[in-house]
PDB file of N, CA, C and O in Angstrom:
ATOM      1  N   MET A   1       0.846  -1.163   0.000  1.00  0.00           N
ATOM      2  CA  MET A   1       0.000   0.000   0.000  1.00  0.00           C
ATOM      3  C   MET A   1       0.897   1.232   0.000  1.00  0.00           C
ATOM      4  O   MET A   1       1.963   1.247   0.615  1.00  0.00           O
ATOM      5  N   TYR A   2       0.448   2.247  -0.692  1.00  0.00           N
ATOM      6  CA  TYR A   2       1.172   3.512  -0.715  1.00  0.00           C
ATOM      7  C   TYR A   2       0.338   4.586  -0.045  1.00  0.00           C
ATOM      8  O   TYR A   2      -0.884   4.626  -0.181  1.00  0.00           O
ATOM      9  N   ARG A   3       1.027   5.456   0.682  1.00  0.00           N
ATOM     10  CA  ARG A   3       0.381   6.547   1.404  1.00  0.00           C
ATOM     11  C   ARG A   3       1.057   7.842   0.976  1.00  0.00           C
ATOM     12  O   ARG A   3       2.284   7.933   0.934  1.00  0.00           O
ATOM     13  N   ILE A   4       0.241   8.840   0.660  1.00  0.00           N
ATOM     14  CA  ILE A   4       0.740  10.162   0.308  1.00  0.00           C
ATOM     15  C   ILE A   4       0.332  11.120   1.417  1.00  0.00           C
ATOM     16  O   ILE A   4      -0.846  11.203   1.767  1.00  0.00           O
ATOM     17  N   LEU A   5       1.302  11.843   1.971  1.00  0.00           N
ATOM     18  CA  LEU A   5       1.037  12.854   2.997  1.00  0.00           C
ATOM     19  C   LEU A   5       1.305  14.217   2.383  1.00  0.00           C
ATOM     20  O   LEU A   5       2.395  14.478   1.873  1.00  0.00           O
ATOM     21  N   THR A   6       0.305  15.081   2.436  1.00  0.00           N
ATOM     22  CA  THR A   6       0.378  16.358   1.750  1.00  0.00           C
ATOM     23  C   THR A   6      -0.400  17.420   2.506  1.00  0.00           C
ATOM     24  O   THR A   6      -1.213  17.108   3.375  1.00  0.00           O
ATOM     25  N   GLU A   7      -0.150  18.653   2.176  1.00  0.00           N
ATOM     26  CA  GLU A   7      -0.918  19.751   2.748  1.00  0.00           C
ATOM     27  C   GLU A   7      -2.362  19.649   2.275  1.00  0.00           C
ATOM     28  O   GLU A   7      -2.615  19.245   1.140  1.00  0.00           O
ATOM     29  N   SER A   8      -3.283  20.003   3.112  1.00  0.00           N
ATOM     30  CA  SER A   8      -4.700  19.920   2.786  1.00  0.00           C
ATOM     31  C   SER A   8      -5.111  21.160   1.976  1.00  0.00           C
ATOM     32  O   SER A   8      -5.731  22.088   2.494  1.00  0.00           O
ATOM     33  N   LYS A   9      -4.744  21.141   0.692  1.00  0.00           N
ATOM     34  CA  LYS A   9      -5.059  22.228  -0.232  1.00  0.00           C
ATOM     35  C   LYS A   9      -5.739  21.630  -1.460  1.00  0.00           C
ATOM     36  O   LYS A   9      -5.468  20.487  -1.830  1.00  0.00           O
ATOM     37  N   ASN A  10      -6.607  22.393  -2.080  1.00  0.00           N
ATOM     38  CA  ASN A  10      -7.281  21.948  -3.300  1.00  0.00           C
ATOM     39  C   ASN A  10      -7.841  20.531  -3.141  1.00  0.00           C
ATOM     40  O   ASN A  10      -7.713  19.691  -4.032  1.00  0.00           O
ATOM     41  N   VAL A  11      -8.460  20.291  -1.993  1.00  0.00           N
ATOM     42  CA  VAL A  11      -8.933  18.955  -1.640  1.00  0.00           C
ATOM     43  C   VAL A  11      -9.888  18.404  -2.697  1.00  0.00           C
ATOM     44  O   VAL A  11      -9.749  17.251  -3.103  1.00  0.00           O
ATOM     45  N   ASN A  12     -10.842  19.195  -3.145  1.00  0.00           N
ATOM     46  CA  ASN A  12     -11.801  18.702  -4.135  1.00  0.00           C
ATOM     47  C   ASN A  12     -11.122  18.349  -5.446  1.00  0.00           C
ATOM     48  O   ASN A  12     -11.485  17.356  -6.076  1.00  0.00           O
ATOM     49  N   ALA A  13     -10.143  19.139  -5.871  1.00  0.00           N
ATOM     50  CA  ALA A  13      -9.414  18.842  -7.102  1.00  0.00           C
ATOM     51  C   ALA A  13      -8.603  17.555  -6.957  1.00  0.00           C
ATOM     52  O   ALA A  13      -8.545  16.747  -7.883  1.00  0.00           O
ATOM     53  N   VAL A  14      -7.981  17.367  -5.801  1.00  0.00           N
ATOM     54  CA  VAL A  14      -7.184  16.153  -5.565  1.00  0.00           C
ATOM     55  C   VAL A  14      -8.099  14.922  -5.563  1.00  0.00           C
ATOM     56  O   VAL A  14      -7.773  13.906  -6.176  1.00  0.00           O
ATOM     57  N   LYS A  15      -9.239  15.013  -4.875  1.00  0.00           N
ATOM     58  CA  LYS A  15     -10.163  13.872  -4.839  1.00  0.00           C
ATOM     59  C   LYS A  15     -10.755  13.605  -6.225  1.00  0.00           C
ATOM     60  O   LYS A  15     -10.966  12.448  -6.589  1.00  0.00           O
ATOM     61  N   ALA A  16     -11.022  14.641  -6.990  1.00  0.00           N
ATOM     62  CA  ALA A  16     -11.515  14.458  -8.358  1.00  0.00           C
ATOM     63  C   ALA A  16     -10.465  13.756  -9.205  1.00  0.00           C
ATOM     64  O   ALA A  16     -10.800  12.897 -10.021  1.00  0.00           O
ATOM     65  N   LEU A  17      -9.200  14.112  -9.020  1.00  0.00           N
ATOM     66  CA  LEU A  17      -8.108  13.460  -9.736  1.00  0.00           C
ATOM     67  C   LEU A  17      -8.044  11.979  -9.394  1.00  0.00           C
ATOM     68  O   LEU A  17      -7.909  11.140 -10.284  1.00  0.00           O
ATOM     69  N   LEU A  18      -8.140  11.657  -8.116  1.00  0.00           N
ATOM     70  CA  LEU A  18      -8.109  10.255  -7.679  1.00  0.00           C
ATOM     71  C   LEU A  18      -9.250   9.467  -8.322  1.00  0.00           C
ATOM     72  O   LEU A  18      -9.052   8.349  -8.799  1.00  0.00           O
ATOM     73  N   GLY A  19     -10.441  10.059  -8.330  1.00  0.00           N
ATOM     74  CA  GLY A  19     -11.594   9.389  -8.928  1.00  0.00           C
ATOM     75  C   GLY A  19     -11.460   9.229 -10.425  1.00  0.00           C
ATOM     76  O   GLY A  19     -11.779   8.179 -10.983  1.00  0.00           O
ATOM     77  N   ARG A  20     -10.981  10.286 -11.076  1.00  0.00           N
ATOM     78  CA  ARG A  20     -10.821  10.254 -12.534  1.00  0.00           C
ATOM     79  C   ARG A  20      -9.814   9.183 -12.954  1.00  0.00           C
ATOM     80  O   ARG A  20      -9.979   8.545 -13.994  1.00  0.00           O
ATOM     81  N   LEU A  21      -8.781   8.989 -12.152  1.00  0.00           N
ATOM     82  CA  LEU A  21      -7.756   7.992 -12.467  1.00  0.00           C
ATOM     83  C   LEU A  21      -8.149   6.582 -12.014  1.00  0.00           C
ATOM     84  O   LEU A  21      -7.450   5.614 -12.310  1.00  0.00           O
ATOM     85  N   GLY A  22      -9.262   6.475 -11.303  1.00  0.00           N
ATOM     86  CA  GLY A  22      -9.798   5.171 -10.937  1.00  0.00           C
ATOM     87  C   GLY A  22      -9.154   4.505  -9.737  1.00  0.00           C
ATOM     88  O   GLY A  22      -9.249   3.287  -9.586  1.00  0.00           O
ATOM     89  N   TYR A  23      -8.502   5.278  -8.879  1.00  0.00           N
ATOM     90  CA  TYR A  23      -7.871   4.688  -7.708  1.00  0.00           C
ATOM     91  C   TYR A  23      -8.892   4.413  -6.606  1.00  0.00           C
ATOM     92  O   TYR A  23      -9.841   5.174  -6.419  1.00  0.00           O
ATOM     93  N   ASP A  24      -8.681   3.320  -5.885  1.00  0.00           N
ATOM     94  CA  ASP A  24      -9.379   3.095  -4.624  1.00  0.00           C
ATOM     95  C   ASP A  24      -8.545   3.809  -3.567  1.00  0.00           C
ATOM     96  O   ASP A  24      -7.329   3.626  -3.508  1.00  0.00           O
ATOM     97  N   TYR A  25      -9.185   4.616  -2.738  1.00  0.00           N
ATOM     98  CA  TYR A  25      -8.417   5.419  -1.795  1.00  0.00           C
ATOM     99  C   TYR A  25      -9.226   5.727  -0.546  1.00  0.00           C
ATOM    100  O   TYR A  25     -10.452   5.617  -0.524  1.00  0.00           O
ATOM    101  N   THR A  26      -8.498   6.117   0.493  1.00  0.00           N
ATOM    102  CA  THR A  26      -9.067   6.639   1.721  1.00  0.00           C
ATOM    103  C   THR A  26      -8.320   7.921   2.045  1.00  0.00           C
ATOM    104  O   THR A  26      -7.100   7.982   1.896  1.00  0.00           O
ATOM    105  N   VAL A  27      -9.046   8.954   2.490  1.00  0.00           N
ATOM    106  CA  VAL A  27      -8.427  10.225   2.850  1.00  0.00           C
ATOM    107  C   VAL A  27      -8.689  10.507   4.328  1.00  0.00           C
ATOM    108  O   VAL A  27      -9.819  10.394   4.804  1.00  0.00           O
ATOM    109  N   TYR A  28      -7.632  10.875   5.039  1.00  0.00           N
ATOM    110  CA  TYR A  28      -7.722  11.304   6.432  1.00  0.00           C
ATOM    111  C   TYR A  28      -7.293  12.763   6.494  1.00  0.00           C
ATOM    112  O   TYR A  28      -6.353  13.167   5.809  1.00  0.00           O
ATOM    113  N   TYR A  29      -7.976  13.550   7.309  1.00  0.00           N
ATOM    114  CA  TYR A  29      -7.606  14.956   7.516  1.00  0.00           C
ATOM    115  C   TYR A  29      -7.000  15.079   8.902  1.00  0.00           C
ATOM    116  O   TYR A  29      -7.517  14.523   9.870  1.00  0.00           O
ATOM    117  N   CYS A  30      -5.899  15.813   8.988  1.00  0.00           N
ATOM    118  CA  CYS A  30      -5.169  15.887  10.250  1.00  0.00           C
ATOM    119  C   CYS A  30      -4.319  17.156  10.291  1.00  0.00           C
ATOM    120  O   CYS A  30      -4.310  17.949   9.350  1.00  0.00           O
ATOM    121  N   ASP A  31      -3.614  17.323  11.391  1.00  0.00           N
ATOM    122  CA  ASP A  31      -2.627  18.392  11.511  1.00  0.00           C
ATOM    123  C   ASP A  31      -1.260  17.794  11.261  1.00  0.00           C
ATOM    124  O   ASP A  31      -0.979  16.669  11.673  1.00  0.00           O
ATOM    125  N   GLY A  32      -0.418  18.545  10.590  1.00  0.00           N
ATOM    126  CA  GLY A  32       0.940  18.103  10.335  1.00  0.00           C
ATOM    127  C   GLY A  32       1.903  19.251  10.554  1.00  0.00           C
ATOM    128  O   GLY A  32       1.506  20.332  10.989  1.00  0.00           O
ATOM    129  N   SER A  33       3.159  19.017  10.254  1.00  0.00           N
ATOM    130  CA  SER A  33       4.176  20.050  10.401  1.00  0.00           C
ATOM    131  C   SER A  33       5.168  19.929   9.258  1.00  0.00           C
ATOM    132  O   SER A  33       5.564  18.826   8.879  1.00  0.00           O
ATOM    133  N   TRP A  34       5.565  21.069   8.712  1.00  0.00           N
ATOM    134  CA  TRP A  34       6.587  21.113   7.669  1.00  0.00           C
ATOM    135  C   TRP A  34       7.598  22.169   8.093  1.00  0.00           C
ATOM    136  O   TRP A  34       7.264  23.351   8.180  1.00  0.00           O
ATOM    137  N   HIS A  35       8.824  21.751   8.354  1.00  0.00           N
ATOM    138  CA  HIS A  35       9.884  22.655   8.805  1.00  0.00           C
ATOM    139  C   HIS A  35       9.451  23.476  10.022  1.00  0.00           C
ATOM    140  O   HIS A  35       9.719  24.674  10.111  1.00  0.00           O
ATOM    141  N   GLY A  36       8.775  22.801  10.957  1.00  0.00           N
ATOM    142  CA  GLY A  36       8.379  23.435  12.201  1.00  0.00           C
ATOM    143  C   GLY A  36       7.106  24.262  12.135  1.00  0.00           C
ATOM    144  O   GLY A  36       6.679  24.807  13.153  1.00  0.00           O
ATOM    145  N   GLN A  37       6.492  24.369  10.968  1.00  0.00           N
ATOM    146  CA  GLN A  37       5.261  25.134  10.814  1.00  0.00           C
ATOM    147  C   GLN A  37       4.072  24.184  10.751  1.00  0.00           C
ATOM    148  O   GLN A  37       4.014  23.312   9.884  1.00  0.00           O
ATOM    149  N   THR A  38       3.124  24.350  11.669  1.00  0.00           N
ATOM    150  CA  THR A  38       1.930  23.511  11.677  1.00  0.00           C
ATOM    151  C   THR A  38       1.060  23.853  10.480  1.00  0.00           C
ATOM    152  O   THR A  38       0.920  25.019  10.111  1.00  0.00           O
ATOM    153  N   GLU A  39       0.471  22.814   9.872  1.00  0.00           N
ATOM    154  CA  GLU A  39      -0.414  23.017   8.727  1.00  0.00           C
ATOM    155  C   GLU A  39      -1.505  21.961   8.733  1.00  0.00           C
ATOM    156  O   GLU A  39      -1.341  20.878   9.294  1.00  0.00           O
ATOM    157  N   SER A  40      -2.614  22.295   8.103  1.00  0.00           N
ATOM    158  CA  SER A  40      -3.656  21.305   7.879  1.00  0.00           C
ATOM    159  C   SER A  40      -3.136  20.343   6.813  1.00  0.00           C
ATOM    160  O   SER A  40      -2.618  20.762   5.778  1.00  0.00           O
ATOM    161  N   SER A  41      -3.282  19.064   7.081  1.00  0.00           N
ATOM    162  CA  SER A  41      -2.721  18.051   6.195  1.00  0.00           C
ATOM    163  C   SER A  41      -3.775  17.029   5.823  1.00  0.00           C
ATOM    164  O   SER A  41      -4.841  16.957   6.435  1.00  0.00           O
ATOM    165  N   MET A  42      -3.458  16.242   4.809  1.00  0.00           N
ATOM    166  CA  MET A  42      -4.294  15.097   4.491  1.00  0.00           C
ATOM    167  C   MET A  42      -3.401  13.924   4.136  1.00  0.00           C
ATOM    168  O   MET A  42      -2.321  14.075   3.564  1.00  0.00           O
ATOM    169  N   VAL A  43      -3.894  12.755   4.496  1.00  0.00           N
ATOM    170  CA  VAL A  43      -3.221  11.501   4.220  1.00  0.00           C
ATOM    171  C   VAL A  43      -4.092  10.748   3.226  1.00  0.00           C
ATOM    172  O   VAL A  43      -5.283  10.540   3.455  1.00  0.00           O
ATOM    173  N   ILE A  44      -3.482  10.346   2.124  1.00  0.00           N
ATOM    174  CA  ILE A  44      -4.209   9.606   1.089  1.00  0.00           C
ATOM    175  C   ILE A  44      -3.628   8.198   1.051  1.00  0.00           C
ATOM    176  O   ILE A  44      -2.456   8.014   0.720  1.00  0.00           O
ATOM    177  N   GLU A  45      -4.440   7.215   1.387  1.00  0.00           N
ATOM    178  CA  GLU A  45      -4.009   5.822   1.285  1.00  0.00           C
ATOM    179  C   GLU A  45      -4.545   5.267  -0.022  1.00  0.00           C
ATOM    180  O   GLU A  45      -5.746   5.322  -0.288  1.00  0.00           O
ATOM    181  N   LEU A  46      -3.650   4.735  -0.830  1.00  0.00           N
ATOM    182  CA  LEU A  46      -4.002   4.191  -2.141  1.00  0.00           C
ATOM    183  C   LEU A  46      -4.061   2.674  -2.059  1.00  0.00           C
ATOM    184  O   LEU A  46      -3.079   2.018  -1.711  1.00  0.00           O
ATOM    185  N   GLY A  47      -5.214   2.131  -2.381  1.00  0.00           N
ATOM    186  CA  GLY A  47      -5.380   0.689  -2.290  1.00  0.00           C
ATOM    187  C   GLY A  47      -4.961  -0.067  -3.542  1.00  0.00           C
ATOM    188  O   GLY A  47      -4.692  -1.266  -3.478  1.00  0.00           O
ATOM    189  N   THR A  48      -4.903   0.615  -4.678  1.00  0.00           N
ATOM    190  CA  THR A  48      -4.704  -0.104  -5.936  1.00  0.00           C
ATOM    191  C   THR A  48      -3.604   0.486  -6.807  1.00  0.00           C
ATOM    192  O   THR A  48      -3.564   0.201  -8.004  1.00  0.00           O
ATOM    193  N   ALA A  49      -2.730   1.280  -6.259  1.00  0.00           N
ATOM    194  CA  ALA A  49      -1.704   1.943  -7.064  1.00  0.00           C
ATOM    195  C   ALA A  49      -0.374   1.207  -6.989  1.00  0.00           C
ATOM    196  O   ALA A  49      -0.026   0.625  -5.962  1.00  0.00           O
ATOM    197  N   SER A  50       0.361   1.242  -8.095  1.00  0.00           N
ATOM    198  CA  SER A  50       1.728   0.730  -8.111  1.00  0.00           C
ATOM    199  C   SER A  50       2.659   1.813  -7.555  1.00  0.00           C
ATOM    200  O   SER A  50       2.235   2.948  -7.339  1.00  0.00           O
ATOM    201  N   GLU A  51       3.913   1.463  -7.326  1.00  0.00           N
ATOM    202  CA  GLU A  51       4.884   2.444  -6.831  1.00  0.00           C
ATOM    203  C   GLU A  51       5.014   3.603  -7.816  1.00  0.00           C
ATOM    204  O   GLU A  51       5.009   4.765  -7.411  1.00  0.00           O
ATOM    205  N   ASN A  52       5.129   3.297  -9.084  1.00  0.00           N
ATOM    206  CA  ASN A  52       5.264   4.332 -10.104  1.00  0.00           C
ATOM    207  C   ASN A  52       4.029   5.239 -10.128  1.00  0.00           C
ATOM    208  O   ASN A  52       4.155   6.459 -10.233  1.00  0.00           O
ATOM    209  N   GLU A  53       2.858   4.651 -10.033  1.00  0.00           N
ATOM    210  CA  GLU A  53       1.624   5.442 -10.028  1.00  0.00           C
ATOM    211  C   GLU A  53       1.552   6.347  -8.801  1.00  0.00           C
ATOM    212  O   GLU A  53       1.149   7.506  -8.907  1.00  0.00           O
ATOM    213  N   ALA A  54       1.939   5.826  -7.637  1.00  0.00           N
ATOM    214  CA  ALA A  54       1.923   6.627  -6.411  1.00  0.00           C
ATOM    215  C   ALA A  54       2.877   7.809  -6.527  1.00  0.00           C
ATOM    216  O   ALA A  54       2.542   8.916  -6.107  1.00  0.00           O
ATOM    217  N   HIS A  55       4.061   7.586  -7.091  1.00  0.00           N
ATOM    218  CA  HIS A  55       5.040   8.659  -7.247  1.00  0.00           C
ATOM    219  C   HIS A  55       4.555   9.694  -8.263  1.00  0.00           C
ATOM    220  O   HIS A  55       4.729  10.895  -8.057  1.00  0.00           O
ATOM    221  N   THR A  56       3.955   9.238  -9.345  1.00  0.00           N
ATOM    222  CA  THR A  56       3.415  10.155 -10.346  1.00  0.00           C
ATOM    223  C   THR A  56       2.289  10.987  -9.751  1.00  0.00           C
ATOM    224  O   THR A  56       2.233  12.199  -9.958  1.00  0.00           O
ATOM    225  N   LEU A  57       1.395  10.345  -9.014  1.00  0.00           N
ATOM    226  CA  LEU A  57       0.284  11.050  -8.375  1.00  0.00           C
ATOM    227  C   LEU A  57       0.807  12.082  -7.374  1.00  0.00           C
ATOM    228  O   LEU A  57       0.296  13.201  -7.323  1.00  0.00           O
ATOM    229  N   ALA A  58       1.812  11.722  -6.583  1.00  0.00           N
ATOM    230  CA  ALA A  58       2.397  12.660  -5.621  1.00  0.00           C
ATOM    231  C   ALA A  58       3.000  13.868  -6.343  1.00  0.00           C
ATOM    232  O   ALA A  58       2.888  14.999  -5.868  1.00  0.00           O
ATOM    233  N   GLN A  59       3.627  13.628  -7.470  1.00  0.00           N
ATOM    234  CA  GLN A  59       4.213  14.722  -8.249  1.00  0.00           C
ATOM    235  C   GLN A  59       3.125  15.662  -8.766  1.00  0.00           C
ATOM    236  O   GLN A  59       3.299  16.881  -8.745  1.00  0.00           O
ATOM    237  N   ILE A  60       2.011  15.109  -9.226  1.00  0.00           N
ATOM    238  CA  ILE A  60       0.893  15.929  -9.700  1.00  0.00           C
ATOM    239  C   ILE A  60       0.328  16.764  -8.553  1.00  0.00           C
ATOM    240  O   ILE A  60       0.058  17.954  -8.719  1.00  0.00           O
ATOM    241  N   ILE A  61       0.151  16.137  -7.385  1.00  0.00           N
ATOM    242  CA  ILE A  61      -0.365  16.863  -6.208  1.00  0.00           C
ATOM    243  C   ILE A  61       0.610  17.966  -5.808  1.00  0.00           C
ATOM    244  O   ILE A  61       0.193  19.080  -5.492  1.00  0.00           O
ATOM    245  N   LYS A  62       1.898  17.661  -5.821  1.00  0.00           N
ATOM    246  CA  LYS A  62       2.931  18.639  -5.480  1.00  0.00           C
ATOM    247  C   LYS A  62       2.833  19.860  -6.391  1.00  0.00           C
ATOM    248  O   LYS A  62       2.873  20.996  -5.920  1.00  0.00           O
ATOM    249  N   GLN A  63       2.706  19.625  -7.686  1.00  0.00           N
ATOM    250  CA  GLN A  63       2.603  20.732  -8.640  1.00  0.00           C
ATOM    251  C   GLN A  63       1.287  21.479  -8.491  1.00  0.00           C
ATOM    252  O   GLN A  63       1.265  22.709  -8.526  1.00  0.00           O
ATOM    253  N   THR A  64       0.190  20.748  -8.325  1.00  0.00           N
ATOM    254  CA  THR A  64      -1.129  21.368  -8.177  1.00  0.00           C
ATOM    255  C   THR A  64      -1.161  22.299  -6.984  1.00  0.00           C
ATOM    256  O   THR A  64      -1.742  23.382  -7.056  1.00  0.00           O
ATOM    257  N   ASN A  65      -0.542  21.889  -5.885  1.00  0.00           N
ATOM    258  CA  ASN A  65      -0.580  22.659  -4.649  1.00  0.00           C
ATOM    259  C   ASN A  65       0.646  23.553  -4.443  1.00  0.00           C
ATOM    260  O   ASN A  65       0.791  24.178  -3.392  1.00  0.00           O
ATOM    261  N   ALA A  66       1.526  23.613  -5.446  1.00  0.00           N
ATOM    262  CA  ALA A  66       2.742  24.440  -5.367  1.00  0.00           C
ATOM    263  C   ALA A  66       3.505  24.180  -4.072  1.00  0.00           C
ATOM    264  O   ALA A  66       3.854  25.112  -3.347  1.00  0.00           O
ATOM    265  N   GLN A  67       3.760  22.901  -3.790  1.00  0.00           N
ATOM    266  CA  GLN A  67       4.463  22.508  -2.572  1.00  0.00           C
ATOM    267  C   GLN A  67       5.920  22.206  -2.879  1.00  0.00           C
ATOM    268  O   GLN A  67       6.270  21.844  -4.002  1.00  0.00           O
ATOM    269  N   GLN A  68       6.771  22.360  -1.858  1.00  0.00           N
ATOM    270  CA  GLN A  68       8.185  22.012  -2.003  1.00  0.00           C
ATOM    271  C   GLN A  68       8.365  20.501  -2.067  1.00  0.00           C
ATOM    272  O   GLN A  68       9.247  20.005  -2.767  1.00  0.00           O
ATOM    273  N   ALA A  69       7.529  19.771  -1.337  1.00  0.00           N
ATOM    274  CA  ALA A  69       7.662  18.322  -1.282  1.00  0.00           C
ATOM    275  C   ALA A  69       6.348  17.693  -0.834  1.00  0.00           C
ATOM    276  O   ALA A  69       5.544  18.311  -0.136  1.00  0.00           O
ATOM    277  N   VAL A  70       6.159  16.461  -1.249  1.00  0.00           N
ATOM    278  CA  VAL A  70       5.033  15.630  -0.819  1.00  0.00           C
ATOM    279  C   VAL A  70       5.642  14.286  -0.416  1.00  0.00           C
ATOM    280  O   VAL A  70       6.466  13.731  -1.142  1.00  0.00           O
ATOM    281  N   LEU A  71       5.239  13.775   0.727  1.00  0.00           N
ATOM    282  CA  LEU A  71       5.818  12.529   1.238  1.00  0.00           C
ATOM    283  C   LEU A  71       5.043  11.324   0.714  1.00  0.00           C
ATOM    284  O   LEU A  71       3.814  11.293   0.763  1.00  0.00           O
ATOM    285  N   VAL A  72       5.782  10.331   0.210  1.00  0.00           N
ATOM    286  CA  VAL A  72       5.185   9.066  -0.211  1.00  0.00           C
ATOM    287  C   VAL A  72       5.769   7.971   0.668  1.00  0.00           C
ATOM    288  O   VAL A  72       6.987   7.858   0.806  1.00  0.00           O
ATOM    289  N   GLN A  73       4.896   7.165   1.261  1.00  0.00           N
ATOM    290  CA  GLN A  73       5.328   6.045   2.091  1.00  0.00           C
ATOM    291  C   GLN A  73       4.888   4.738   1.439  1.00  0.00           C
ATOM    292  O   GLN A  73       3.784   4.641   0.901  1.00  0.00           O
ATOM    293  N   SER A  74       5.748   3.753   1.491  1.00  0.00           N
ATOM    294  CA  SER A  74       5.424   2.399   1.056  1.00  0.00           C
ATOM    295  C   SER A  74       5.230   1.565   2.318  1.00  0.00           C
ATOM    296  O   SER A  74       6.133   1.459   3.148  1.00  0.00           O
ATOM    297  N   ILE A  75       4.040   0.974   2.453  1.00  0.00           N
ATOM    298  CA  ILE A  75       3.704   0.248   3.667  1.00  0.00           C
ATOM    299  C   ILE A  75       3.306  -1.183   3.307  1.00  0.00           C
ATOM    300  O   ILE A  75       2.317  -1.387   2.603  1.00  0.00           O
ATOM    301  N   PRO A  76       4.056  -2.168   3.777  1.00  0.00           N
ATOM    302  CA  PRO A  76       3.661  -3.539   3.507  1.00  0.00           C
ATOM    303  C   PRO A  76       2.310  -3.835   4.164  1.00  0.00           C
ATOM    304  O   PRO A  76       2.121  -3.575   5.352  1.00  0.00           O
ATOM    305  N   ALA A  77       1.401  -4.365   3.407  1.00  0.00           N
ATOM    306  CA  ALA A  77       0.067  -4.654   3.944  1.00  0.00           C
ATOM    307  C   ALA A  77      -0.541  -5.816   3.193  1.00  0.00           C
ATOM    308  O   ALA A  77      -0.308  -5.995   1.998  1.00  0.00           O
ATOM    309  N   THR A  78      -1.321  -6.600   3.906  1.00  0.00           N
ATOM    310  CA  THR A  78      -2.127  -7.646   3.300  1.00  0.00           C
ATOM    311  C   THR A  78      -3.577  -7.284   3.574  1.00  0.00           C
ATOM    312  O   THR A  78      -3.955  -7.024   4.716  1.00  0.00           O
ATOM    313  N   SER A  79      -4.384  -7.268   2.526  1.00  0.00           N
ATOM    314  CA  SER A  79      -5.780  -6.874   2.670  1.00  0.00           C
ATOM    315  C   SER A  79      -6.677  -7.913   2.028  1.00  0.00           C
ATOM    316  O   SER A  79      -6.275  -8.615   1.100  1.00  0.00           O
ATOM    317  N   CYS A  80      -7.897  -8.001   2.534  1.00  0.00           N
ATOM    318  CA  CYS A  80      -8.903  -8.840   1.892  1.00  0.00           C
ATOM    319  C   CYS A  80     -10.260  -8.209   2.138  1.00  0.00           C
ATOM    320  O   CYS A  80     -10.517  -7.633   3.195  1.00  0.00           O
ATOM    321  N   LEU A  81     -11.116  -8.329   1.145  1.00  0.00           N
ATOM    322  CA  LEU A  81     -12.492  -7.821   1.285  1.00  0.00           C
ATOM    323  C   LEU A  81     -13.362  -8.936   1.813  1.00  0.00           C
ATOM    324  O   LEU A  81     -13.282 -10.067   1.333  1.00  0.00           O
ATOM    325  N   ILE A  82     -14.187  -8.638   2.791  1.00  0.00           N
ATOM    326  CA  ILE A  82     -15.074  -9.648   3.392  1.00  0.00           C
ATOM    327  C   ILE A  82     -16.499  -9.206   3.207  1.00  0.00           C
ATOM    328  O   ILE A  82     -17.421  -9.901   3.634  1.00  0.00           O
TER     329      ILE A  82
END
């Protein structure tokens, strides 16, 4: 599973992008910090993205939100639908 941590900006545009690209995802809203400055943040967990897709998506979000950086985490996970 890949997780993208980003500033909570242009939320509707980011969610529209996720839907348009067909990703299964979960979004969490939280507080974060970048270089000691607190900011509203969001965590996007991608259920169906490859590493390359997650990195490409993070780059698009970074450009859309004019950010210096967006964090991508790779998390080993086993999932099943019941």
